[in-house]
Backbone as CSV, one residue per row, in Angstrom:
resi,resn,N_x,N_y,N_z,CA_x,CA_y,CA_z,C_x,C_y,C_z
1,MET,1.125,-1.155,0.092,0.214,-0.119,-0.287,1.005,1.317,0.406
2,THR,0.470,2.025,-0.502,0.964,3.369,-1.196,0.841,4.376,0.427
3,VAL,2.246,4.597,0.811,1.888,6.007,2.062,2.027,7.329,1.286
4,ILE,1.353,8.155,1.804,1.412,9.468,1.035,2.559,10.039,2.030
5,SER,3.254,10.975,1.555,3.946,11.618,2.831,2.777,12.492,3.406
6,PRO,3.691,12.950,4.635,3.126,13.951,5.857,2.853,15.278,4.887
7,PHE,3.520,15.544,4.275,3.306,17.259,3.851,2.168,17.385,2.972
8,LEU,1.816,16.242,1.956,0.967,16.043,1.440,-0.871,15.629,2.308
9,ASN,-0.465,14.604,3.042,-1.389,14.173,4.220,-1.759,15.825,4.616
10,THR,-1.067,16.316,5.341,-1.332,17.768,5.964,-2.188,18.428,5.109
11,ILE,-1.901,18.615,3.760,-2.725,19.639,2.605,-3.992,18.900,2.118
12,LEU,-3.997,17.434,2.029,-5.663,17.010,1.577,-6.416,17.212,2.677
13,ILE,-5.528,17.074,4.346,-6.660,17.018,5.248,-7.386,18.559,5.384
14,PHE,-6.274,19.890,5.343,-6.978,21.419,5.385,-7.432,21.189,4.337
15,GLY,-7.280,21.120,3.119,-7.930,21.233,1.842,-9.442,20.611,2.363
16,GLY,-9.551,19.285,2.719,-10.841,19.009,3.113,-11.625,19.172,4.264
17,ILE,-10.887,19.859,5.152,-11.757,20.812,6.166,-12.336,22.445,5.508
18,ASN,-11.072,22.670,5.035,-11.528,23.862,3.872,-12.886,23.948,3.536
19,ALA,-12.751,22.856,2.767,-14.041,22.233,1.649,-14.955,22.388,2.852
20,ILE,-15.421,21.697,3.505,-16.313,21.441,4.410,-16.981,23.109,4.753
21,LEU,-15.775,23.342,5.217,-16.273,25.339,5.435,-16.893,25.960,4.712
22,ALA,-16.031,25.785,3.293,-16.721,26.251,2.417,-18.410,25.959,2.129
23,PHE,-18.598,24.440,2.319,-19.647,24.023,1.667,-21.247,24.608,3.197
24,SER,-20.474,25.345,4.102,-21.471,25.607,4.979,-21.714,27.212,4.854
25,LEU,-21.392,27.599,3.950,-21.154,29.120,3.767,-21.955,29.107,2.658
26,TYR,-22.254,28.097,1.862,-22.813,27.540,0.399,-24.047,28.111,0.584
27,LEU,-24.811,27.137,1.840,-25.921,26.616,1.875,-26.850,28.301,2.195
28,PRO,-26.727,29.047,3.367,-27.179,29.904,3.156,-26.976,31.068,2.300
29,LEU,-25.922,30.918,1.483,-25.679,31.945,0.359,-26.874,31.569,-0.765
30,SER,-27.073,30.565,-0.737,-27.765,29.707,-1.848,-29.570,30.647,-1.928
31,CYS,-29.643,31.332,-0.499,-30.899,32.080,-0.709,-30.828,33.434,-0.363
32,GLY,-29.731,33.702,-0.568,-29.318,35.034,-0.619,-28.523,35.695,0.846
33,GLN,-28.251,34.842,1.319,-28.021,35.184,2.918,-26.212,35.421,3.451
34,LEU,-25.802,36.635,2.951,-24.467,36.494,3.572,-24.234,36.323,4.641
35,SER,-23.496,35.742,5.251,-22.893,35.429,6.369,-21.316,35.354,6.891
36,LEU,-20.996,36.193,8.086,-19.471,36.223,8.426,-19.703,35.700,9.633
37,ALA,-20.340,34.600,9.807,-20.688,33.807,11.271,-19.965,32.565,11.146
38,GLN,-19.854,32.244,10.221,-19.131,30.736,9.695,-17.862,30.563,10.907
39,GLY,-16.868,31.420,11.002,-16.009,31.145,11.758,-16.016,30.478,13.250
40,GLY,-17.157,31.380,13.753,-17.887,31.113,15.185,-18.804,29.874,15.107
41,PHE,-19.446,29.382,13.984,-20.333,28.148,14.366,-18.730,26.965,13.981
42,MET,-17.971,27.686,13.584,-16.787,26.577,13.312,-16.376,26.167,15.123
43,ALA,-15.978,27.166,15.528,-15.663,27.414,16.958,-16.526,26.583,17.808
44,ILE,-17.578,26.972,17.729,-18.499,26.302,18.496,-18.716,24.663,18.361
45,GLY,-18.560,24.456,17.271,-18.301,22.481,16.871,-17.252,22.296,17.447
46,ALA,-15.834,22.918,17.178,-14.625,22.804,17.374,-14.505,22.364,18.983
47,TYR,-14.864,23.083,19.970,-14.813,23.344,21.836,-15.795,22.196,21.897
48,SER,-16.798,21.813,21.242,-17.444,21.280,21.658,-17.404,19.766,21.437
49,SER,-16.869,19.350,20.123,-16.266,18.071,19.923,-15.292,17.491,20.614
50,ALA,-14.474,18.535,21.053,-13.293,18.221,21.672,-13.296,17.995,23.230
51,VAL,-14.183,19.120,23.805,-14.297,18.648,25.229,-15.584,17.039,25.171
52,LEU,-16.204,16.865,24.450,-17.127,15.541,24.359,-15.776,14.413,24.371
53,THR,-15.013,14.569,23.549,-13.727,13.758,23.311,-13.059,13.188,24.363
54,LYS,-12.347,14.628,25.004,-11.154,14.372,25.823,-11.898,14.554,27.477
55,ASN,-13.097,15.052,27.950,-13.219,15.294,29.528,-14.254,14.099,29.401
56,PHE,-15.470,13.848,28.589,-16.402,12.714,28.599,-16.007,11.080,27.925
57,GLY,-14.790,10.805,27.005,-14.700,10.044,26.340,-15.420,9.321,25.560
58,VAL,-16.141,10.594,24.423,-17.097,9.757,23.538,-16.777,9.717,22.187
59,PRO,-16.952,8.618,21.376,-16.343,8.346,20.329,-16.665,9.625,19.225
60,PHE,-15.392,9.623,18.734,-15.169,10.713,17.625,-17.071,10.796,17.070
61,GLY,-17.290,10.152,16.209,-18.151,10.248,15.356,-19.464,10.974,16.053
62,LEU,-19.616,10.832,17.320,-21.176,10.981,17.844,-20.222,12.374,18.447
63,ALA,-19.061,12.591,18.902,-18.496,14.357,19.247,-18.887,14.804,17.656
64,LEU,-18.151,14.582,16.920,-18.471,15.660,15.389,-19.881,15.469,15.298
65,LEU,-20.980,14.888,15.601,-22.445,14.740,15.453,-22.865,15.604,16.715
66,GLY,-22.524,15.967,17.382,-22.640,16.810,18.809,-21.708,17.983,18.982
67,GLY,-20.926,18.379,18.585,-20.688,19.571,18.071,-21.259,20.103,16.795
68,GLY,-21.319,19.181,15.707,-22.238,20.095,14.632,-23.573,20.106,15.344
69,SER,-24.353,19.639,15.518,-25.512,19.831,16.723,-25.775,21.051,17.465
70,VAL,-24.882,21.482,18.033,-24.855,22.621,19.219,-24.850,23.690,17.881
71,ALA,-23.702,23.997,17.178,-23.921,24.955,16.099,-25.035,25.166,15.522
72,CYS,-25.446,23.941,15.564,-27.099,23.850,14.945,-27.693,24.718,15.230
73,VAL,-28.451,24.599,16.441,-28.716,25.114,17.815,-28.808,27.029,17.665
74,PHE,-27.194,26.977,17.411,-26.526,28.769,17.449,-27.254,29.329,16.090
75,GLY,-27.221,28.597,15.206,-27.180,28.579,13.794,-29.004,29.039,13.483
76,TYR,-29.694,28.775,14.271,-31.076,29.352,13.924,-31.758,30.089,15.058
77,LEU,-30.405,30.003,15.850,-30.788,31.490,17.098,-30.750,33.081,15.848
78,VAL,-29.415,32.344,14.944,-28.996,33.935,14.323,-29.797,33.714,13.171
79,GLY,-30.452,32.780,12.969,-31.314,32.980,11.693,-32.281,33.370,11.729
80,PHE,-33.206,33.492,12.989,-34.340,34.162,12.815,-34.571,35.768,12.894
81,PRO,-33.177,36.158,13.614,-33.137,37.796,13.485,-32.266,38.431,12.107
82,ALA,-31.859,37.067,11.502,-31.590,37.806,10.227,-32.788,37.908,9.569
83,LEU,-33.687,37.074,9.426,-34.614,37.357,8.541,-35.114,38.817,8.269
84,ARG,-35.116,39.454,9.641,-35.429,40.925,9.106,-34.157,41.616,8.262
85,ILE,-32.916,41.358,8.104,-32.423,42.550,7.497,-31.451,41.533,6.031
86,LYS,-30.805,42.280,5.459,-30.095,41.811,4.602,-28.760,42.722,3.808
87,GLY,-28.180,42.471,3.088,-27.010,43.460,2.600,-25.948,43.321,3.654
88,ILE,-25.385,44.299,4.076,-24.465,44.716,4.846,-24.940,44.798,6.641
89,TYR,-26.060,45.154,6.243,-26.263,44.828,7.726,-26.341,43.636,8.463
90,LEU,-26.764,42.445,7.184,-26.880,41.313,7.437,-25.151,40.928,8.130
91,LEU,-24.184,41.644,7.005,-22.927,41.577,7.127,-22.374,41.391,8.967
92,LEU,-22.898,42.517,9.237,-22.189,43.404,10.201,-22.999,42.105,11.731
93,MET,-24.241,41.814,11.375,-24.717,41.379,12.503,-24.159,39.907,12.895
94,THR,-23.933,39.294,11.573,-23.205,37.912,11.705,-21.480,37.661,12.120
95,LEU,-21.081,39.354,11.648,-19.711,39.392,12.317,-19.631,39.472,13.671
96,GLY,-20.825,40.716,14.501,-20.730,40.843,15.739,-20.901,39.271,16.511
97,PHE,-21.682,38.523,15.908,-22.075,37.266,16.708,-20.635,36.649,16.498
98,ASN,-19.872,36.379,15.102,-18.425,35.690,15.476,-17.720,36.454,16.545
99,GLU,-17.767,37.470,16.640,-16.747,38.326,17.750,-17.180,38.258,18.972
100,ILE,-18.601,37.627,19.165,-18.891,37.581,20.490,-18.618,35.894,20.478
101,ILE,-18.342,35.051,19.797,-18.475,34.126,20.017,-17.045,33.865,20.495
102,ARG,-15.785,34.673,19.527,-14.496,34.668,19.903,-13.934,34.831,20.735
103,VAL,-14.758,36.031,21.659,-14.953,36.648,22.779,-14.943,35.616,24.011
104,PHE,-16.009,35.015,24.002,-16.587,34.019,24.726,-15.751,32.815,25.405
105,PHE,-14.838,32.067,24.004,-14.204,31.071,24.610,-13.055,31.778,25.331
106,LEU,-12.519,33.181,24.312,-11.249,33.308,25.238,-11.051,34.121,26.814
107,ASN,-12.464,34.255,26.838,-12.402,34.163,28.530,-13.432,32.977,29.180
108,PHE,-13.520,31.823,28.591,-14.105,30.670,29.428,-13.143,29.842,29.844
109,SER,-13.050,29.405,30.996,-12.120,29.229,31.846,-11.624,27.402,31.066
110,TYR,-13.048,26.830,31.301,-13.399,25.460,31.027,-12.874,25.013,30.194
111,THR,-12.791,26.018,29.090,-11.767,25.425,27.773,-10.781,25.899,27.877
112,GLY,-10.017,26.372,28.758,-8.776,27.033,28.950,-8.439,28.538,28.410
113,GLY,-9.828,29.153,28.218,-9.501,30.171,28.066,-8.616,31.060,27.345
114,VAL,-7.504,32.285,27.348,-6.893,32.520,26.865,-5.465,31.880,26.603
115,GLY,-5.414,30.517,27.263,-4.032,29.692,27.321,-4.649,28.797,26.305
116,GLY,-5.819,28.493,25.499,-5.843,27.633,24.956,-6.702,26.575,25.300
117,PHE,-7.034,25.116,24.694,-7.700,24.204,24.700,-6.697,23.209,24.001
118,GLY,-5.793,22.391,24.969,-4.990,21.168,24.142,-5.226,20.126,24.775
119,GLY,-4.311,18.904,24.338,-4.935,17.671,24.923,-5.366,16.944,24.294
120,ILE,-6.034,17.396,23.072,-7.286,16.935,22.088,-6.685,15.478,21.291
121,LYS,-7.412,14.778,21.441,-6.851,13.133,20.459,-7.073,13.102,18.798
122,PRO,-5.736,13.383,18.415,-5.373,13.321,17.186,-6.197,12.185,16.790
123,MET,-7.396,12.213,16.179,-8.512,11.491,15.873,-8.679,11.811,14.097
124,THR,-8.522,12.599,13.098,-9.198,13.385,12.068,-8.018,12.770,11.224
125,ASN,-8.577,11.923,10.041,-7.338,11.320,9.124,-8.439,11.656,7.663
126,LEU,-7.707,11.104,6.652,-8.394,11.096,5.447,-9.510,9.999,5.363
127,TYR,-9.504,9.174,6.095,-10.249,7.815,6.136,-11.575,8.108,6.917
128,ASN,-12.002,9.263,7.685,-12.595,9.525,7.773,-13.475,11.075,7.453
129,LEU,-12.386,12.094,7.179,-12.725,12.966,6.741,-13.656,12.847,5.280
130,TYR,-12.757,12.326,4.121,-13.224,12.583,2.967,-14.282,11.663,2.602
131,PRO,-14.972,10.497,3.305,-15.985,10.254,3.189,-17.154,11.393,3.457
132,VAL,-17.205,11.713,4.435,-18.278,13.074,5.048,-17.944,13.666,3.925
133,LEU,-16.781,14.369,3.744,-16.783,15.202,2.357,-17.717,14.886,1.275
134,PHE,-17.452,13.461,0.624,-18.045,12.979,-0.444,-19.787,13.086,-0.042
135,LEU,-19.952,12.430,0.959,-21.565,12.675,1.378,-21.919,14.081,1.364
136,LEU,-21.618,15.003,1.578,-21.933,16.270,1.305,-22.056,16.841,-0.164
137,LEU,-21.094,16.164,-0.996,-20.876,16.411,-2.445,-22.080,16.113,-2.934
138,VAL,-22.908,14.439,-2.620,-23.967,13.874,-2.823,-25.195,14.769,-2.030
139,PHE,-25.173,15.252,-1.377,-26.346,16.072,-0.934,-26.620,17.271,-1.627
140,TYR,-25.193,17.903,-2.006,-25.635,19.468,-2.834,-25.562,18.729,-4.222
141,TYR,-25.525,17.423,-4.328,-25.899,17.602,-5.710,-27.629,17.165,-6.116
142,ARG,-28.041,16.600,-4.793,-29.269,15.574,-5.288,-30.270,17.471,-4.745
143,PHE,-29.393,18.405,-3.863,-30.003,19.838,-3.538,-30.220,20.051,-4.463
144,HIS,-29.296,20.628,-5.417,-28.951,21.698,-6.226,-30.387,21.704,-7.072
145,ASN,-31.037,20.733,-7.565,-31.985,20.468,-8.327,-33.728,20.345,-8.225
146,SER,-33.126,20.069,-6.777,-34.817,19.558,-5.844,-35.454,21.203,-5.704
147,HIS,-36.483,20.350,-4.838,-36.972,21.487,-4.947,-37.463,23.398,-4.013
148,LEU,-36.388,21.878,-2.719,-35.875,23.258,-1.960,-34.367,23.533,-2.565
149,GLY,-33.672,22.854,-2.995,-32.579,24.077,-3.965,-33.129,25.180,-4.833
150,ARG,-34.586,24.846,-5.756,-34.679,25.811,-6.580,-35.503,26.603,-6.036
151,ALA,-36.171,26.702,-4.901,-37.082,27.441,-3.670,-35.907,28.565,-3.295
152,MET,-34.843,27.934,-3.093,-33.939,28.764,-2.477,-33.091,30.087,-3.576
153,ARG,-32.921,29.359,-4.676,-32.062,30.044,-5.268,-33.466,31.087,-5.573
154,ALA,-34.789,30.914,-6.059,-36.020,31.751,-6.175,-35.823,32.627,-5.374
155,ILE,-35.178,32.623,-3.685,-35.506,33.480,-3.075,-34.530,34.461,-3.178
156,ASN,-33.063,33.841,-3.390,-31.881,34.460,-3.741,-32.235,35.753,-4.885
157,GLN,-32.604,35.517,-6.036,-32.695,36.222,-7.201,-34.072,37.009,-6.618
158,ASP,-35.378,37.105,-6.229,-36.078,37.883,-6.426,-37.281,37.161,-5.103
159,GLN,-36.510,37.940,-3.365,-37.288,37.664,-2.669,-38.742,38.129,-2.643
160,ASP,-38.690,39.667,-3.007,-40.680,39.807,-3.071,-41.350,38.413,-3.446
161,ALA,-40.625,38.195,-5.067,-41.430,37.424,-6.134,-41.740,36.189,-5.150
162,ALA,-40.727,35.630,-4.359,-40.915,34.464,-4.173,-41.830,34.596,-3.257
163,GLU,-41.595,35.456,-2.256,-42.964,35.196,-0.929,-44.203,35.347,-1.616
164,ALA,-44.405,36.303,-2.959,-46.024,36.175,-3.679,-46.470,34.990,-4.053
165,ARG,-45.294,34.095,-4.110,-45.747,32.558,-4.805,-45.931,31.748,-3.650
166,GLY,-45.447,32.449,-2.303,-46.042,31.526,-1.422,-44.988,30.658,-0.608
167,LEU,-43.849,30.849,-1.378,-42.729,30.603,-0.324,-41.972,30.421,0.536
168,PRO,-41.852,29.504,1.441,-41.722,29.430,3.057,-40.840,30.582,3.420
169,LEU,-40.848,31.979,3.477,-39.020,32.392,3.256,-38.184,32.153,5.313
170,THR,-39.288,32.022,5.912,-38.978,31.901,7.696,-38.089,30.798,7.682
171,ARG,-38.862,29.373,6.922,-38.604,28.553,7.541,-36.929,28.100,6.213
172,LEU,-37.241,28.534,5.130,-35.908,27.970,4.430,-34.834,28.935,4.478
173,LYS,-34.799,30.493,4.851,-33.602,31.078,5.621,-33.580,30.629,6.905
174,THR,-34.387,30.203,7.875,-33.858,29.193,9.085,-32.907,28.454,8.984
175,PHE,-33.396,27.198,8.097,-32.954,26.004,7.363,-31.517,26.482,7.023
176,ALA,-31.426,27.301,6.274,-30.273,27.630,5.517,-29.302,27.700,6.838
177,PHE,-29.552,28.897,7.414,-28.419,28.790,8.788,-28.544,28.046,9.346
178,GLY,-29.122,27.230,9.592,-28.977,26.264,10.592,-28.263,24.888,10.105
179,GLY,-28.573,24.460,8.872,-27.654,23.393,8.110,-26.821,23.623,7.526
180,GLY,-26.292,25.551,7.616,-25.102,25.490,7.193,-23.993,26.171,8.355
181,ALA,-24.471,26.447,9.520,-24.034,25.956,10.820,-23.685,25.120,11.407
182,PHE,-24.618,23.621,11.208,-24.140,22.551,11.757,-23.302,21.460,10.756
183,ILE,-23.175,21.918,9.321,-21.514,21.749,9.144,-20.679,22.557,9.161
184,ALA,-20.304,23.693,9.262,-19.215,24.517,9.831,-18.881,23.729,11.414
185,GLY,-19.761,23.576,12.391,-19.488,22.963,13.138,-18.529,21.380,12.930
186,LEU,-19.289,20.479,12.023,-18.490,19.479,11.681,-17.006,20.007,11.360
187,ALA,-16.590,21.244,10.569,-15.708,21.115,9.707,-14.733,21.819,11.040
188,GLY,-15.087,22.325,12.119,-14.743,22.737,13.809,-14.422,21.254,14.357
189,GLY,-14.920,20.096,14.686,-14.553,18.844,14.909,-13.700,18.869,14.105
190,TYR,-13.317,18.217,12.924,-12.192,17.926,12.717,-10.737,18.628,12.552
191,TYR,-11.474,19.754,12.423,-10.039,20.761,12.551,-8.948,20.913,14.527
192,ALA,-9.870,20.433,15.284,-9.778,20.181,16.289,-9.178,19.341,16.800
193,HIS,-9.764,18.121,15.986,-9.095,16.452,16.136,-7.789,16.297,15.219
194,PHE,-7.251,17.733,14.766,-6.354,17.428,13.687,-5.296,18.211,14.120
195,VAL,-5.666,19.423,14.722,-4.372,19.757,15.081,-3.721,19.939,16.606
196,GLN,-4.739,19.511,17.235,-4.529,18.921,18.930,-4.893,20.225,20.106
197,PHE,-5.087,21.026,19.594,-4.816,22.114,20.459,-5.564,23.569,19.380
198,ILE,-6.356,24.283,20.558,-7.412,25.272,20.043,-7.722,26.223,20.334
199,GLU,-7.807,28.045,20.044,-7.684,28.863,21.080,-8.739,29.622,20.061
200,SER,-9.254,30.312,20.633,-10.367,31.238,19.754,-9.857,32.351,18.858
201,GLU,-8.312,32.393,19.037,-7.965,33.216,17.575,-7.714,32.763,16.039
202,ASN,-8.203,31.376,16.704,-8.294,30.103,15.278,-9.667,30.554,14.675
203,PHE,-10.817,30.794,15.143,-12.183,31.261,14.610,-12.601,32.633,14.471
204,GLY,-11.373,33.577,14.546,-11.638,35.011,14.015,-12.670,35.081,12.491
205,PHE,-12.080,36.720,12.901,-13.126,37.423,11.772,-12.732,36.560,10.235
206,MET,-11.138,36.577,10.320,-10.573,35.827,8.958,-10.604,34.400,8.712
207,THR,-11.387,33.243,9.774,-11.657,32.488,9.452,-13.212,32.498,8.565
208,SER,-13.756,33.316,8.928,-15.349,33.642,8.001,-14.545,33.853,7.046
209,LEU,-13.485,35.319,7.161,-13.630,35.494,5.442,-13.163,34.668,4.576
210,ASP,-12.352,33.801,4.988,-11.703,32.475,4.145,-12.919,31.864,3.767
211,ALA,-13.867,31.501,4.611,-15.007,30.391,3.735,-15.767,31.610,3.055
212,MET,-16.012,32.877,3.025,-16.105,33.101,2.042,-15.367,33.608,0.573
213,VAL,-14.232,34.131,0.906,-13.129,33.814,-0.308,-13.469,32.193,-1.345
214,TYR,-13.302,31.419,-0.602,-13.456,29.945,-1.156,-15.116,29.849,-1.992
215,VAL,-15.747,30.474,-1.077,-17.011,30.557,-2.060,-17.283,31.203,-3.679
216,LEU,-16.566,32.521,-3.103,-16.642,33.501,-4.371,-15.659,33.543,-5.063
217,LEU,-14.474,32.462,-4.639,-13.853,32.369,-5.780,-14.091,31.842,-6.772
218,GLY,-13.931,30.249,-5.749,-14.564,28.915,-6.627,-15.880,29.212,-7.413
219,GLY,-16.884,30.224,-7.105,-17.955,30.164,-7.800,-19.471,29.939,-6.645
220,SER,-20.444,30.612,-6.542,-21.426,30.452,-5.449,-23.006,29.997,-6.576
221,GLN,-22.889,29.691,-8.024,-23.536,29.169,-8.472,-23.971,27.751,-8.712
222,ILE,-23.075,27.528,-8.306,-23.209,25.366,-8.399,-22.036,25.094,-7.432
223,PHE,-22.584,23.536,-6.874,-21.811,23.517,-5.433,-20.423,22.984,-5.445
224,TRP,-19.987,23.036,-7.113,-18.876,22.876,-7.426,-17.589,24.039,-6.980
225,GLY,-18.409,25.011,-7.003,-17.491,26.455,-6.930,-16.681,26.398,-5.500
226,PRO,-17.482,26.409,-4.506,-16.902,26.385,-2.993,-15.936,24.964,-2.763
227,LEU,-15.977,23.707,-3.164,-14.673,22.699,-3.047,-13.679,23.278,-4.327
228,LEU,-13.945,23.893,-5.675,-12.647,24.290,-5.808,-11.801,25.253,-5.249
229,GLY,-12.717,26.464,-4.845,-12.326,27.927,-4.329,-11.556,26.966,-2.988
230,ALA,-12.204,26.007,-2.069,-11.294,25.739,-0.944,-9.994,25.443,-1.143
231,TYR,-9.729,24.371,-2.162,-8.648,23.504,-2.771,-7.728,24.468,-3.430
232,LEU,-8.100,25.322,-4.353,-7.002,26.495,-4.861,-6.614,27.412,-3.512
233,VAL,-7.275,27.931,-2.698,-6.698,28.636,-1.142,-5.770,28.167,-0.630
234,THR,-6.169,26.793,-0.459,-5.284,25.796,0.515,-4.016,25.571,-0.324
235,THR,-4.188,25.126,-1.528,-2.661,24.579,-1.995,-1.848,25.795,-2.747
236,LEU,-2.376,26.576,-3.456,-1.717,28.131,-3.972,-0.708,28.397,-3.377
237,PRO,-0.912,28.821,-1.760,0.163,29.260,-1.524,1.793,28.615,-0.877
238,GLU,1.386,27.184,-0.590,2.313,26.177,-1.218,2.993,26.052,-2.364
239,ILE,2.379,26.089,-3.446,2.934,26.131,-5.034,3.636,26.845,-5.554
240,PHE,3.610,28.246,-4.327,4.195,29.501,-4.636,5.325,29.512,-4.004
241,ARG,5.178,28.595,-2.589,6.568,28.503,-1.426,7.698,29.024,-2.237
242,VAL,7.894,28.084,-3.313,9.380,28.740,-4.327,9.988,29.941,-4.005
243,PHE,8.950,31.153,-4.119,9.181,32.424,-4.087,9.354,32.869,-2.400
244,GLN,9.297,32.069,-1.205,9.426,32.568,-0.065,8.512,33.499,0.437
245,LYS,8.923,34.421,0.349,8.696,35.992,1.048,7.594,36.354,0.449
246,PHE,7.553,36.257,-0.924,6.698,36.466,-1.442,5.404,36.030,-2.371
247,ARG,5.702,35.350,-1.498,4.351,33.791,-2.331,2.741,34.491,-1.760
248,TYR,3.117,35.260,-0.521,1.700,35.669,-0.348,1.328,36.696,-0.901
249,GLU,1.797,37.467,-1.372,1.569,38.926,-2.471,1.581,38.113,-3.619
250,ILE,2.069,37.392,-4.230,1.520,36.016,-5.631,0.603,35.754,-5.469
251,PHE,0.446,35.382,-4.282,-1.118,34.543,-4.479,-2.148,35.612,-4.507
252,GLY,-2.289,36.276,-3.357,-3.020,37.280,-3.024,-3.457,38.341,-4.819
253,ALA,-1.969,38.363,-5.169,-2.412,39.156,-6.748,-3.294,38.119,-7.668
254,SER,-2.726,37.286,-7.357,-3.299,35.869,-8.095,-5.003,35.930,-8.168
255,LEU,-5.265,36.027,-6.717,-7.096,35.931,-6.469,-7.321,37.291,-6.887
256,VAL,-7.072,38.251,-6.820,-7.830,39.625,-7.556,-7.626,39.154,-9.217
257,LEU,-7.130,38.732,-9.723,-6.660,38.776,-11.213,-7.842,37.634,-11.729
258,MET,-8.124,36.717,-11.174,-8.825,35.754,-10.987,-10.459,36.269,-10.564
259,MET,-10.852,37.073,-9.860,-11.732,37.950,-9.832,-12.370,38.668,-10.637
260,ILE,-11.340,39.357,-11.415,-11.433,40.587,-12.474,-11.893,39.336,-13.882
261,LEU,-10.979,38.503,-13.608,-11.397,37.787,-15.162,-12.639,36.948,-14.925
262,ARG,-12.944,36.852,-13.561,-14.567,35.556,-13.233,-15.072,35.979,-12.866
263,PRO,-15.837,37.850,-12.494,-16.374,38.341,-11.241,-17.404,37.252,-10.915
264,ARG,-17.756,36.231,-11.431,-18.800,35.250,-10.820,-18.731,33.656,-10.221
265,GLY,-16.915,34.116,-10.212,-16.527,32.932,-9.751,-15.443,32.183,-11.070
266,LEU,-15.099,31.149,-10.614,-14.039,29.968,-11.351,-15.368,29.270,-12.471
267,LEU,-16.103,28.972,-11.605,-17.253,27.924,-12.184,-18.465,28.332,-11.891
268,ASP,-19.265,28.282,-12.757,-20.657,28.393,-12.528,-21.225,27.410,-13.290
269,GLU,-23.284,27.699,-13.532,-23.920,26.800,-14.282,-23.687,26.700,-15.648
270,GLU,-23.304,27.515,-16.507,-22.899,27.352,-17.598,-21.795,26.847,-18.214
271,VAL,-20.415,27.025,-17.030,-19.407,26.257,-17.544,-19.481,24.508,-17.241
272,CYS,-20.232,24.574,-16.060,-20.269,23.217,-15.644,-21.546,22.361,-16.448
273,SER,-21.966,23.094,-17.624,-22.647,22.194,-17.970,-22.279,21.722,-19.221
274,VAL,-22.787,20.899,-20.023,-22.426,20.020,-21.028,-22.435,20.401,-22.146
275,ALA,-23.574,21.322,-22.435,-23.925,22.134,-23.705,-22.675,23.153,-23.830
276,TRP,-21.908,23.545,-22.496,-21.209,25.039,-22.840,-19.838,24.318,-23.171
277,TRP,-19.271,22.983,-23.034,-18.172,22.297,-22.997,-18.613,21.794,-24.483
278,LYS,-19.133,21.354,-25.318,-19.983,20.742,-26.785,-19.397,21.980,-27.386
279,GLU,-19.788,23.056,-27.180,-19.755,24.207,-27.874,-18.477,24.623,-28.088
280,LEU,-17.905,24.493,-26.666,-16.094,25.220,-26.735,-15.059,24.328,-27.976
281,ILE,-15.752,22.562,-27.446,-14.948,21.846,-28.246,-15.371,21.630,-30.107
282,LEU,-16.511,22.376,-30.398,-16.627,22.855,-31.812,-16.091,23.697,-32.130
283,ARG,-15.947,24.668,-31.011,-15.412,26.268,-31.402,-13.950,25.909,-31.877
284,ARG,-13.132,25.024,-30.892,-11.989,24.930,-30.896,-11.514,24.047,-32.499
285,ARG,-12.555,23.200,-32.871,-11.730,22.322,-34.061,-12.336,23.070,-35.082
286,ALA,-13.603,24.362,-34.870,-13.536,25.119,-36.643,-12.591,25.705,-36.689
287,GLN,-11.532,25.918,-35.284,-10.351,27.508,-35.949,-9.532,26.429,-36.402
C-alpha cells in the first residue's frame, strides 16, 4: 500500500476541512444570506467536540455530530433575527456574532480561556474526513435541482416574488442558517482533532472571511465552486512557496486577477453544463 508523505497528508486534510467550511457558507448563500459567522459556528463545533472526546470519552463520530448539533442550534438562533435584515447589515450582524463567540471562548476557563484548549485526541484522518466530504457532495448534487434548492435560488434572485408565490421564507432561511452552522461545526470538529490544540483566535474574522473567499472565488452558483475555491486557496500558497517571502503577495495578486477575469467565480452553471463544453470543443475544431 502506498503511503503518502506527511506534507501531502496535511494539505489534503486541510483542503478537506476548508471544503467542508466552504460548503457551510454555500447553503445560506443559496438563498442570498451573506454570513460572516462561519468562524463562530466552527469554533462552537471545535470546542464542543473536543470537550466531548477529551473530558467525557465520547467516540469521535458522535462527538462530531454533537459539535455540529450545538452549532446548528446557534445557527437557528442567529437565523431568526437575520430574517429582518439583509445586505451589509446582515454581514455586520453575523460578524458581531462571530466576535461574541471568539470573546466568549477567550474568557471561558473550562475550555482553557486565553491559554487555549490542548490535549485533544488526534482522530482526524483521510479515512474519516473524505467520506463525509463525499456525502456532502452527494447532498448538494441532489439539493441543487431539488424543490428545496430551486426555492432557495428563487429567494436569492427575487425575495418579493418568491414570497408572493407562497414560498415559506422564514422556514427556508432558518434552515439555511441552521444547516450551514451544522456543517461548519463538523469542520470545526475535524480541525480540532487534527491540530490537537485550539484557541479562540483560530476562529476569528479571518476564518469567516476565508470561507467567503472559497465560495466567491470558486463560484457560488454551483456546488462545485466552493470545493474548487477551498482547494485552490489551500494549495496555491504552497505552490508559490518557492518564492519564499513573496508567495502570499503573489497568491493575493492571483486571487485579484481571477476575480477580475471571472467576477462570478471560476465555476458557474454555464461552465458546468455539457452544452457549454460541446460548444467550446466545436469552436476549437472550427479554428
